[in-house]
ZADRENTOR-371904 format. One record per residue (C-alpha): y, z, x. Coordinates in nm, 4 decimals, always signed. Layout:
<pts>
+----------+----------+----------+
:        Y :        Z :        X :
+----------+----------+----------+
:        Y :        Z :        X :
...
+----------+----------+----------+
</pts>
This chain:
<pts>
+----------+----------+----------+
:        Y :        Z :        X :
+----------+----------+----------+
:  -2.0657 :  -0.1277 :  -1.2330 :
:  -2.0602 :  +0.1445 :  -0.9778 :
:  -1.8289 :  +0.1096 :  -0.7536 :
:  -1.9853 :  +0.2701 :  -0.4943 :
:  -1.7108 :  +0.5182 :  -0.4100 :
:  -1.8912 :  +0.8365 :  -0.4918 :
:  -1.8217 :  +1.1055 :  -0.2204 :
:  -1.6389 :  +0.8345 :  +0.0058 :
:  -1.3515 :  +0.9759 :  +0.2582 :
:  -1.0432 :  +0.7495 :  +0.1265 :
:  -0.6762 :  +0.8246 :  +0.2767 :
:  -0.3628 :  +0.7228 :  +0.1078 :
:  -0.0808 :  +0.7112 :  +0.2200 :
:  +0.2433 :  +0.7648 :  +0.0006 :
:  +0.0617 :  +0.9029 :  -0.2543 :
:  +0.4070 :  +1.0891 :  -0.3746 :
:  +0.5374 :  +0.7709 :  -0.5000 :
:  +0.3931 :  +0.6032 :  -0.8280 :
:  +0.1440 :  +0.3462 :  -0.6789 :
:  +0.0167 :  +0.5867 :  -0.4125 :
:  -0.0038 :  +0.8439 :  -0.6636 :
:  -0.2030 :  +0.6459 :  -1.0054 :
:  -0.4526 :  +0.5219 :  -0.7255 :
:  -0.5089 :  +0.8830 :  -0.5612 :
:  -0.6013 :  +0.9488 :  -0.9651 :
:  -0.8329 :  +0.6346 :  -1.0291 :
:  -1.0088 :  +0.6890 :  -0.6980 :
:  -1.0691 :  +1.0445 :  -0.8380 :
:  -1.2101 :  +0.9268 :  -1.0760 :
:  -1.4440 :  +0.6822 :  -0.9236 :
:  -1.5633 :  +1.0290 :  -0.7550 :
:  -1.4389 :  +0.9282 :  -0.3644 :
:  -1.3288 :  +1.2173 :  -0.1952 :
:  -0.9406 :  +1.1921 :  -0.1522 :
:  -0.7029 :  +1.2847 :  +0.0895 :
:  -0.3559 :  +1.2330 :  -0.0547 :
:  -0.0410 :  +1.2015 :  +0.2297 :
:  +0.3232 :  +1.0881 :  +0.1265 :
:  +0.6600 :  +1.2667 :  +0.2294 :
:  +0.7247 :  +1.5233 :  -0.0575 :
:  +0.4876 :  +1.7955 :  -0.0395 :
:  +0.5674 :  +1.9378 :  -0.3683 :
:  +0.4681 :  +1.6350 :  -0.5287 :
:  +0.1711 :  +1.6176 :  -0.3187 :
:  +0.1000 :  +1.9784 :  -0.4509 :
:  +0.1519 :  +1.9013 :  -0.8092 :
:  -0.1221 :  +1.5681 :  -0.7397 :
:  -0.3864 :  +1.8244 :  -0.6208 :
:  -0.3732 :  +2.0348 :  -0.8806 :
:  -0.3483 :  +1.7590 :  -1.1185 :
:  -0.6822 :  +1.5930 :  -0.9412 :
:  -0.8150 :  +1.7935 :  -0.6629 :
:  -0.7340 :  +1.6037 :  -0.4183 :
:  -0.7012 :  +1.7063 :  -0.0595 :
:  -0.3296 :  +1.6768 :  +0.0741 :
:  -0.2135 :  +1.6280 :  +0.4386 :
:  +0.1308 :  +1.5175 :  +0.5356 :
:  +0.2472 :  +1.3794 :  +0.8306 :
:  +0.5580 :  +1.1110 :  +0.9376 :
:  +0.4479 :  +0.7724 :  +0.9353 :
:  +0.6716 :  +0.6670 :  +1.2053 :
:  +0.5304 :  +0.9349 :  +1.4660 :
:  +0.2730 :  +0.7998 :  +1.6590 :
:  +0.1863 :  +1.1951 :  +1.7557 :
:  +0.1984 :  +1.3347 :  +1.3849 :
:  -0.0240 :  +1.0168 :  +1.2837 :
:  -0.3026 :  +1.0564 :  +1.5496 :
:  -0.3020 :  +1.4469 :  +1.5202 :
:  -0.3486 :  +1.4122 :  +1.1058 :
:  -0.6610 :  +1.1916 :  +1.1486 :
:  -0.7973 :  +1.3109 :  +1.4184 :
:  -1.0682 :  +1.5321 :  +1.2431 :
:  -1.1261 :  +1.2867 :  +0.9668 :
:  -1.4429 :  +1.0328 :  +0.9240 :
:  -1.3177 :  +0.7871 :  +0.6567 :
:  -1.4804 :  +0.5485 :  +0.5087 :
:  -1.1366 :  +0.3694 :  +0.3291 :
:  -0.8036 :  +0.3757 :  +0.3890 :
:  -0.4797 :  +0.2879 :  +0.1408 :
:  -0.1641 :  +0.2103 :  +0.3752 :
:  +0.0372 :  +0.2822 :  +0.0635 :
:  +0.3794 :  +0.4489 :  +0.2255 :
:  +0.6555 :  +0.2395 :  +0.2237 :
:  +1.0505 :  +0.2186 :  +0.2017 :
:  +1.2908 :  -0.0371 :  +0.0369 :
:  +1.5549 :  -0.0174 :  +0.1719 :
:  +1.8726 :  -0.2299 :  +0.0825 :
:  +1.9919 :  -0.5166 :  -0.1477 :
:  +2.1932 :  -0.7568 :  +0.1161 :
:  +2.1751 :  -1.0927 :  +0.2235 :
:  +2.1258 :  -1.1859 :  +0.5814 :
:  +2.4875 :  -1.2140 :  +0.6362 :
:  +2.5388 :  -0.8700 :  +0.5500 :
:  +2.2371 :  -0.6956 :  +0.5980 :
:  +2.2807 :  -0.3540 :  +0.8001 :
:  +2.0713 :  -0.3875 :  +1.1522 :
:  +1.9856 :  +0.0171 :  +1.1391 :
:  +1.8420 :  +0.0098 :  +0.8004 :
:  +1.6527 :  -0.3079 :  +0.9069 :
:  +1.5398 :  -0.1621 :  +1.1399 :
:  +1.4046 :  +0.1733 :  +0.9081 :
:  +1.2351 :  -0.0409 :  +0.7338 :
:  +1.0178 :  -0.2129 :  +0.9918 :
:  +0.9905 :  +0.1132 :  +1.1164 :
:  +0.8223 :  +0.2698 :  +0.8245 :
:  +0.6657 :  -0.0312 :  +0.6211 :
:  +0.5352 :  -0.2170 :  +0.9568 :
:  +0.5026 :  +0.0058 :  +1.2378 :
:  +0.3702 :  +0.2929 :  +1.0096 :
:  +0.1261 :  +0.0400 :  +0.8320 :
:  -0.0028 :  -0.0076 :  +1.1909 :
:  -0.0146 :  +0.3051 :  +1.3312 :
:  -0.2467 :  +0.4666 :  +1.0368 :
:  -0.4605 :  +0.1404 :  +1.0529 :
:  -0.4654 :  +0.1686 :  +1.4558 :
:  -0.5806 :  +0.5648 :  +1.4104 :
:  -0.7739 :  +0.5500 :  +1.1244 :
:  -1.0203 :  +0.2297 :  +1.2163 :
:  -1.0679 :  +0.4044 :  +1.5685 :
:  -1.2259 :  +0.6522 :  +1.3874 :
:  -1.4031 :  +0.4200 :  +1.1360 :
:  -1.5200 :  +0.2338 :  +1.4440 :
:  -1.6935 :  +0.5057 :  +1.6006 :
:  -1.8572 :  +0.6455 :  +1.2786 :
:  -2.0362 :  +0.3022 :  +1.2483 :
:  -2.0763 :  +0.2802 :  +0.8449 :
:  -1.8151 :  -0.0071 :  +0.7907 :
:  -1.5713 :  +0.0828 :  +0.5382 :
:  -1.2796 :  -0.0835 :  +0.3760 :
:  -0.8652 :  -0.0736 :  +0.4535 :
:  -0.5960 :  -0.1934 :  +0.1630 :
:  -0.2665 :  -0.2686 :  +0.2639 :
:  +0.0385 :  -0.2172 :  -0.0411 :
:  +0.2378 :  -0.5198 :  +0.0358 :
:  +0.4937 :  -0.7150 :  -0.1834 :
:  +0.5382 :  -1.0212 :  -0.3417 :
:  +0.8373 :  -1.0403 :  -0.1850 :
:  +0.6191 :  -1.1836 :  +0.1591 :
:  +0.5034 :  -1.4182 :  -0.0489 :
:  +0.7953 :  -1.6155 :  -0.2335 :
:  +1.1601 :  -1.5880 :  -0.1634 :
:  +1.3728 :  -1.3173 :  -0.3239 :
:  +1.7326 :  -1.2681 :  -0.3037 :
:  +1.8751 :  -0.9688 :  -0.1162 :
:  +1.5418 :  -0.8615 :  +0.0338 :
:  +1.6148 :  -0.9958 :  +0.3773 :
:  +1.5015 :  -0.6532 :  +0.5730 :
:  +1.1752 :  -0.5312 :  +0.2732 :
:  +1.0731 :  -0.9222 :  +0.3319 :
:  +1.0169 :  -0.9443 :  +0.6898 :
:  +0.8767 :  -0.5690 :  +0.7149 :
:  +0.6149 :  -0.6886 :  +0.4474 :
:  +0.5240 :  -1.0096 :  +0.5723 :
:  +0.4089 :  -0.8040 :  +0.9081 :
:  +0.2106 :  -0.6268 :  +0.6469 :
:  +0.0349 :  -0.9761 :  +0.5272 :
:  +0.0010 :  -1.0788 :  +0.9023 :
:  -0.1333 :  -0.7672 :  +1.0127 :
:  -0.3736 :  -0.7724 :  +0.7428 :
:  -0.5552 :  -1.1200 :  +0.8239 :
:  -0.5704 :  -0.9967 :  +1.2197 :
:  -0.7489 :  -0.6609 :  +1.1574 :
:  -0.9590 :  -0.8265 :  +0.9133 :
:  -1.0537 :  -1.0309 :  +1.2188 :
:  -1.0546 :  -0.7544 :  +1.4440 :
:  -1.2607 :  -0.4814 :  +1.2408 :
:  -1.4749 :  -0.7739 :  +1.0754 :
:  -1.7582 :  -0.7152 :  +1.3328 :
:  -1.7515 :  -0.3317 :  +1.2637 :
:  -1.8557 :  -0.3824 :  +0.9055 :
:  -1.4971 :  -0.2852 :  +0.7661 :
:  -1.2888 :  -0.5204 :  +0.5616 :
:  -0.9164 :  -0.5206 :  +0.5760 :
:  -0.7175 :  -0.6539 :  +0.2611 :
:  -0.3471 :  -0.6475 :  +0.0761 :
:  -0.2200 :  -0.6145 :  -0.2480 :
:  +0.0868 :  -0.7762 :  -0.3138 :
:  +0.2668 :  -0.6142 :  -0.6420 :
:  +0.5284 :  -0.7258 :  -0.8547 :
:  +0.8661 :  -0.5422 :  -0.9941 :
:  +0.7272 :  -0.1610 :  -1.1004 :
:  +1.0085 :  -0.0842 :  -1.3039 :
:  +1.0705 :  +0.3062 :  -1.1751 :
:  +1.4032 :  +0.5043 :  -1.1822 :
:  +1.4340 :  +0.3346 :  -0.8568 :
:  +1.4089 :  +0.0103 :  -0.9031 :
:  +1.5604 :  +0.0070 :  -1.2428 :
:  +1.9085 :  +0.0266 :  -1.0988 :
:  +1.8653 :  -0.3547 :  -0.9777 :
:  +1.6094 :  -0.5265 :  -1.1522 :
:  +1.7367 :  -0.3562 :  -1.4791 :
:  +2.0191 :  -0.5633 :  -1.4450 :
:  +2.0116 :  -0.8565 :  -1.7157 :
:  +2.1651 :  -1.0941 :  -1.4899 :
:  +1.8929 :  -0.9881 :  -1.2184 :
:  +1.5644 :  -0.9050 :  -1.4187 :
:  +1.6330 :  -1.1081 :  -1.7013 :
:  +1.5766 :  -1.4677 :  -1.4991 :
:  +1.3025 :  -1.2791 :  -1.3307 :
:  +1.1098 :  -1.2265 :  -1.6096 :
:  +1.1198 :  -1.5470 :  -1.7546 :
:  +1.0070 :  -1.6883 :  -1.4652 :
:  +0.6908 :  -1.4882 :  -1.5059 :
:  +0.3772 :  -1.6257 :  -1.7166 :
:  +0.3220 :  -1.2460 :  -1.8189 :
:  +0.6516 :  -1.1714 :  -1.9292 :
:  +0.6368 :  -0.8231 :  -1.8352 :
:  +0.6625 :  -0.6032 :  -1.5181 :
:  +0.4052 :  -0.3995 :  -1.3403 :
:  +0.3402 :  -0.0537 :  -1.3767 :
:  +0.1424 :  +0.1622 :  -1.1200 :
:  -0.1984 :  +0.1569 :  -1.2385 :
:  -0.1578 :  -0.2219 :  -1.2869 :
:  -0.1484 :  -0.1910 :  -0.8983 :
:  -0.4153 :  +0.0676 :  -0.8828 :
:  -0.7119 :  -0.1485 :  -1.0732 :
:  -0.7168 :  -0.3995 :  -0.7757 :
:  -0.6701 :  -0.1740 :  -0.4688 :
:  -0.9404 :  +0.0353 :  -0.5926 :
:  -1.1553 :  -0.2902 :  -0.6663 :
:  -1.1155 :  -0.4084 :  -0.3174 :
:  -1.2014 :  -0.0509 :  -0.1741 :
:  -1.5113 :  -0.0939 :  -0.3753 :
:  -1.8917 :  -0.2052 :  -0.3293 :
:  -1.7945 :  -0.5136 :  -0.5815 :
:  -1.5464 :  -0.6462 :  -0.3487 :
:  -1.7798 :  -0.6291 :  -0.0333 :
:  -1.7251 :  -1.0172 :  +0.0460 :
:  -1.3732 :  -0.9945 :  +0.0349 :
:  -1.1524 :  -0.9691 :  +0.3727 :
:  -0.8570 :  -1.1226 :  +0.5061 :
:  -0.6799 :  -1.1609 :  +0.1447 :
:  -0.3187 :  -1.0493 :  +0.0071 :
:  -0.4000 :  -1.0484 :  -0.3611 :
:  -0.0570 :  -1.0940 :  -0.5503 :
:  -0.0668 :  -0.8313 :  -0.8372 :
:  +0.2552 :  -1.0037 :  -0.9558 :
:  +0.1681 :  -1.1507 :  -1.3390 :
:  +0.1338 :  -1.5044 :  -1.2085 :
:  +0.4761 :  -1.5323 :  -1.0444 :
:  +0.4038 :  -1.6741 :  -0.7307 :
:  +0.1607 :  -1.9564 :  -0.8955 :
:  +0.5032 :  -2.1182 :  -1.1042 :
+----------+----------+----------+
</pts>
């Protein structure tokens, strides 16, 4: 199947992280012209050396930096993958400063990049596709995730509204909602038997997701194969939200 992504310019934020980097690699394999963005410039440089992608660093929380970084880009696609996990806390003891930072990066950052990328896409008049990386935490209640879940719930709402607003311009907007990807950063919590054990027993597929498990659906939603799909929040969770 031809994805239709050959030579199409696609910006991937959060590309110095696992899901973002895996998405960059798969898009490059599909022939896309990928612009990778992230906070770790050394990792971006390594990714560029491996894949041939372009890189562009900017702060997701600064509208000035986002606007300047995207001003000269004529994009077909955007993957909003930049994000931060925050803390594990209950509503009773959550740190409001952490809450504010999670919202600032995950929700406000997604909106800022969408705002300035979609302006150029609308002006170009060639349609396009946007995929937001959300989380299963926005679809079901997960203990300890009050701040993170709130930020991703906002991303899901943005996805639906942006699909309505941008659809008449031929721009599709969707989200993927992955389950836990077992990385060193997440292992400290989800690797605990009392936490991860019951979680996996609830999940029909009984395994953690990989970065590649998430990248595949992202690339599909960007591709021509998904040309009639918009406004969807797609669980990539091994069936967890079906239980």
